[in-house]
N, C-alpha and C positions, 0 to 999 in steps of 0.2 A: 830343168823345168821350164825356163824361159824359152828355150829352143822349141820344146814340145808345144808350148802355148802359142807360139808364133807359126807353127806349121800344121794346118788342119789335116793334111794327108798323113803325117806322122802320128797325129792323135788317133785317127781312125784305125791305122795299122796296129798301133800298140794296144788299143782297147779291144780290137778284134782278136788279136793273139791272146790277150789276157782272158777274153771271153771263151776262147777254145780251151784254155787251161782250166778255167773255173768250171766250164761245162763238163770236162773230164772228172773233176772232183764232185760235181753235182750228181753224176752217175753213181758214184760211190755212196753219196748221201741218200739218193733215191732208193738204192738197193738195200742199204744196211740200216738206215735209221728206223724204218718200221720194224725190222727184225729185232733191233735193240729194244724198242718199245714192247714188243711181244714177250721178249725174255724177261723184262722187268715185271710185266703184268703176270707172267707165269709164276715168278718168284713171290709176288705179292698175294696171288690167289691161285693156289694149285688146283682148286676145284673147277676152274674154268679152262683147264688145259685142253679139253677136247674141242673147244671152240677156236683154238689158235691154229695158225697155218702149220701144215706139215712140212716144216723146214728143219734140217739137221741142227742148226744153231739154236732153234727154239726147244727141240727135244733134249739136247744135252747142254746143260747150263754150267758144266764143270770147266769148259774152256772159255777164255775171254773172247768177246765179240764186240767190236766197236768200229769207228770209222778208220782206225789204223790197223787193228789186229782182227783177224789174220791178214797176212799180205794178200794182195790181189792174186787170184788163181782161177783156173778154168773150172766151172762147176761140173763139167763132165768127167774130166780125168784128174783134176786136182793139181795139174802142173802150174808152177808159179808163172805169173805174167812178168816178163823181163821188161827192163826200162825201155828198150827200143820197140817193144810191142805195145807200149802204153802212150804213144804219141797221139794226141787227139786227131781223129779223122785219118791221118796219114797211115798209121799202123793198121787201121781197119782196111784201108784200100790195099796196102801191101800184103796183108794176110788173106785178102779176098774174102773177108767176112767169116773166117774160120779160125779155130784154135790152131796154133802152130804145132801142137803135139798130136792131139787126137782128131783134129779136123771137125770137131763139133761146131755147128753154125753159131756165130756170134750175132746177137740181135742187132739189126740195123738201127735200133733206137739209140744206141750209144753214140754213134756219129751224128745222128739227127739232133740229139740234145746238145751236143757240142756246137754244131753249126747254128742252131737256133739261139743258143746263148751268145755266141759271137756276133750274130747279126743283130740281135736285140740290143746288145751292149754298144755296138757301133752306131745304131740309130740314136741312142741317148746322147752321143757326142754331138750329133747334128742338132739336136733339140736344146741341150743344156750348155754346150760349150765346155770349156776346160775349167774346172773349179770344184768347190765343195758340193754344189747341187748334183753334179755328175757323179761324184763318189757315192753320195747317199743313194741316188737312183740306181746305181749299179747293184748295191746291196739289196735294195728293194726288188729289183728285177730278178736277181739270182734266187732270192728266197721264194718269190712267186713261181718261178719255174720248178723248183724242187717240190714245193707243196702241190702244184698242179699234177705232176706225174705221180707223186705218192697217192694223191686222192684217186686218180684213175686206177692205180694198181690195187689199192687196199681200202678205198673209200673212208679214209681217215685224214684229218688235218691235224698234225701233231701240235699240242699246246706249246712245246718248246719253240716252234717256228711262228705260230700265229701270235702268241702273246709276246714273244721277243720282238716281232715286227711292230706290234702295237706300241710297246714301250719305247722302242727306238723312234717311231714316228712322233710320239709326244716329246721326246727329248730334243730331236732336231728342230721341231717347230717351236720349242721354247725360245729358240733363237730366230724364229720367223723365216726359216729356210724356204718353205713352200706355202705356208699359210700362217696366220697368227695362232697363238696358243689357245685362245678361246675357241676358235673355229675347230681346232684339232681335238680339243676335249669334247666339244659338242658332237663332232664327227664320230668319235669313238663311242660315245654313249648312244647316239641315235643309230649308228651302224649296228650295234649289238641289239638295241631295243626293237628296231623295225623287224628284223628277221625273227627275233624271239617272239614278237607278237604274231607274225604270220604263222610261225610254227604252232603256237597254241590255238589260234583260230582254226587252222586246218585240222589239228588233232581233235578239237572239240566237235568239229563238223563231221569228220570221217572216222575218227578213232585210230588214225594212222599217223606215223611220224612223217612229216613232209620233207624234213632235212635234218642234218646233224648239227650239233652244237658248235662244231668246228667252223661251220659256215658263218655263224653269228660272230665268232671271234675274228675271222678273216675280214668280214665287212667292217667290224670295229677297227681293225688295223688299217684298212684302207681309208676310213674316215679320219683316223689319227694322222695319217700322212697328208691327205689331200683336203681335209676340212669337210664340214657337213654339206657345203655347197655342191660338192661333186657326188653325193650319195645317190641322188635321183638318177643322174646319168649312169652311174655304175649299175644300179638296180635294173633300169630299163634295158641297158645293153646286155647284161648277163641273162636276164629273163628271156629276152627275144631270141638271143642266140641259143640258149638252152632249150627253149621250146621248139625252135626249128630243127635242131639236131635230134631232139627226142622224137619228133614227128617223122623225120626221115628214117631214123632207126627202126621205128615201129612199122611204118607204111611200106618202106622200100626194102630195108634189110631184114624185116621179119623179127625184130627184137621183141622179146617178151615184155609187154607193158608193165608187168609186175616187178621186173627187175629195177632196182634203184639206179638212178643216174647221178654220178658225182657232180655236185654243183660248184665245187671249189675252183675247177679250171675256168669256168665261165666267169666267176667273180674275179679271179686273178687276171684274166685277159681284159675284162672290162675295166678293172682298176688300173692296169698298165696303160690302156688306151686313154683313160681319163687323165692320168698323170701327164701324158704328153699333149693330148689334144682336147681335153675336157672343156676348156673355156671356148675353144673354137666350135666344138659340137653344140654347146649351149647357145652361143650366139647364132649359129646357123639355124638351129631349131626355132628359136624365137623370131628370127627374121623371116623364116619361111612361114610360120604360123601367121 
């Protein structure tokens, strides 16, 4: 550990490799965690079965389905994914983006998630150095990546992730790792309360839901990690980026304006940026004004 702490290049390399491996696991989480939720919901309320995704694992509850079972396999032909075919990025390139058995195309999102996770993890080393803040921020980052892609796919932010992130933020800041405990508690409360208020104001004015409750919990989690002082930066960044992407999607790509846009990825991206450069952004803003 002393050798790693003394060699920055070794730190970046190890964290990048770890990021690739975690990114591979995040692909499993992104794919399976929502299906696990849908299976649980179906078991709890059979009457809503017609509203659930048309997925074999949701239709048939007799077989176990979790992050470990069944083993990784091709969705096209069912062939098992061997160990050498599951090496992050390298296996995708070696297989030329196709299943080794039936040649079904493999989504390029898998290596993209792995590379993004590795890159973001390596950037954390540059910002936080070697120590407990880095370890905490790695977990923070990995959870945000998983939640963002799940929200894009299913427009849900699972409570198991948002609330887990919230409680973890409060626990680590009980030791003042990123902010004091008081700021963390107020950050969690205000983060939830601000979006909750926006939700109900919008609903009263329009009769429509402006966002999901998962967004409230995610902003509460970001407030628990970074303190209430960063909430304004996060809200402004996420809103501006979300608005720009939404306008581009409607005006240029012809996206139906009635289709909901998942807000979780913008909150997650803004929260990650604020975690690394929030104070710098705030100072720049006020110095410019």
